[in-house]
C-alpha positions, 0 to 999 in steps of 0.5 A, a space after each residue: 509485454 504483448 508476447 510475454 506471459 506477464 498478466 494484466 493483472 501483475 501488471 496493475 500490481 507492478 503500476 500500482 507499486 512504482 506510484 507508491 515509490 514515486 510517491 514514497 520519493 516526492 515525499 521524501 524529496 520535499 522533506 529532505 535535502 537529498 544529499 543529506 541522505 548519504 548520512 549512515 543513518 538515514 540511508 540505514 533507516 531508508 533500507 529498514 523503511 524499503 523492507 517494511 514497506 516491500 513486506 508490506 506490498 508482498 503480505 498484503 492479502 495476510 492478516 499483517 500486525 504493527 509487530 509483523 511490520 516492524 519485525 520485518 525491519 528488524 526493530 521495534 514497534 516504536 521505530 516503526 511507527 517513527 520511520 512510518 511518520 518521518 518518510 510517509 507521513 502515516 501510521 504502518 496500519 494506515 500505509 497497508 490500508 492506504 495500499 489495500 485499497 489501491 488494490 480493491 479499487 483496480 480490483 473494483 474497475 478490473 475485475 467481475 469479482 464481487 464485494 466480499 471477494 474484493 475485499 478478502 483478495 485485497 487483505 481485508 478480513 471483514 467486508 463492514 471495514 472494508 466499505 467503511 474505510 473505502 467510503 472514508 477515503 474515496 467517498 464513494 461504497 465500493 459498489 457506488 465506485 464500481 458503477 461509475 468506473 467499471 465502463 471508463 
């Protein structure tokens, strides 16, 4: 990695993605007997779920709707919500926002962008919505979080 052209930012994003996939696997392992995953319905559902989460990872900076997420898995909105609830125990939009918040956390610590730029680069269109979600999740404003973690 030292000699490659991969930037520190890319490595950070890959590590976040791996953490999310690990969490996904842990939830699956906890809630299901993994030997049951050979059935075609569950396998198909997991492929769909993987496609939808991959779509979110790839397009999180864009304005993504529930319809967009469902279309990425070639399913209806209702089934999309059911799969996210079943496998990730959250709604698709909650998953999207959680991912965006994780990206924003790393940008707060590892960049000199201002809070508005971080919100926009993380996929949030409104600073107030970003700040509200950030505070609800971490009990700190983005500015407080940056101040507490910048020198670590």
